[in-house]
C-alpha positions as CSV (number, residue, x, y, z in Angstrom):
1,X,-6.7,-25.6,7.7
2,X,-9.3,-26.1,4.9
3,X,-8.7,-25.1,1.4
4,X,-10.9,-22.0,1.9
5,X,-9.0,-21.0,5.0
6,X,-5.7,-21.6,3.3
7,X,-6.6,-19.5,0.3
8,X,-7.9,-16.7,2.7
9,X,-4.6,-16.7,4.6
10,X,-2.6,-16.6,1.4
11,X,-4.7,-13.6,0.2
12,X,-4.0,-11.8,3.4
13,X,-0.3,-12.6,3.2
14,X,0.0,-11.5,-0.3
15,X,-1.8,-8.2,0.6
16,X,0.6,-7.6,3.5
17,X,3.6,-8.2,1.2
18,X,2.2,-5.8,-1.4
19,X,1.7,-3.1,1.3
20,X,5.3,-3.5,2.5
21,X,6.6,-3.2,-1.2
22,X,4.5,-0.1,-1.6
23,X,5.8,1.4,1.7
24,X,9.4,0.7,0.6
25,X,8.8,2.2,-2.9
26,X,7.2,5.3,-1.4
27,X,10.0,5.8,1.2
28,X,12.6,5.5,-1.6
29,X,10.8,8.5,-3.1
30,X,10.8,10.4,0.2
31,X,7.0,9.8,0.8
32,X,5.7,8.4,4.0
33,X,2.0,7.5,4.3
34,X,1.7,6.9,8.1
35,X,-1.7,5.2,7.9
36,X,-0.7,2.7,5.1
37,X,-1.8,-0.7,5.9
38,X,-4.5,-3.3,5.4
39,X,-8.1,-2.4,6.0
40,X,-9.0,-4.3,9.0
41,X,-12.7,-4.7,8.2
42,X,-12.0,-6.2,4.8
43,X,-9.7,-9.0,6.3
44,X,-12.2,-9.6,9.3
45,X,-14.8,-11.0,6.9
46,X,-15.4,-14.8,6.8
47,X,-14.0,-14.7,3.3
48,X,-11.2,-12.1,3.4
49,X,-10.8,-9.8,0.5
50,X,-8.0,-7.5,1.6
51,X,-8.2,-3.8,0.7
52,X,-5.2,-1.5,1.1
53,X,-5.9,1.5,3.4
54,X,-3.8,4.4,2.2
55,X,-5.1,6.6,4.9
56,X,-4.2,10.1,5.9
57,X,-1.0,12.0,5.1
58,X,0.5,15.4,5.3
59,X,-0.1,17.9,2.5
60,X,3.6,17.7,1.8
61,X,3.4,14.0,1.4
62,X,0.3,14.3,-0.8
63,X,2.1,16.9,-3.1
64,X,5.2,14.7,-3.3
65,X,3.0,11.8,-4.3
66,X,1.2,13.8,-6.9
67,X,4.4,15.0,-8.4
68,X,5.9,11.5,-8.7
69,X,2.7,10.2,-10.3
70,X,2.5,13.1,-12.8
71,X,6.2,12.9,-13.7
72,X,7.2,11.0,-16.8
73,X,9.3,7.8,-16.2
74,X,12.5,9.7,-16.9
75,X,11.6,12.5,-14.5
76,X,10.8,10.2,-11.5
77,X,14.3,10.0,-10.2
78,X,14.5,13.8,-10.2
79,X,11.6,14.1,-7.7
80,X,13.5,12.5,-4.8
């Protein structure tokens, strides 16, 4: 594997780990984004630059996400 290929593979791996961390954090708050994942087009390029696809979700999930994001740090545990 060349240096460029190795760097690209590491970028994709880091992006996958980040998506999984986000998924775990959201689930801990009772929020599920069913389409959460990596944007396939962004990783199919010759020089991958991964983008996170948040995708579609229910209105309830969107409302819960908004509530968590708008809550102050001390209020975040109360939104679970």
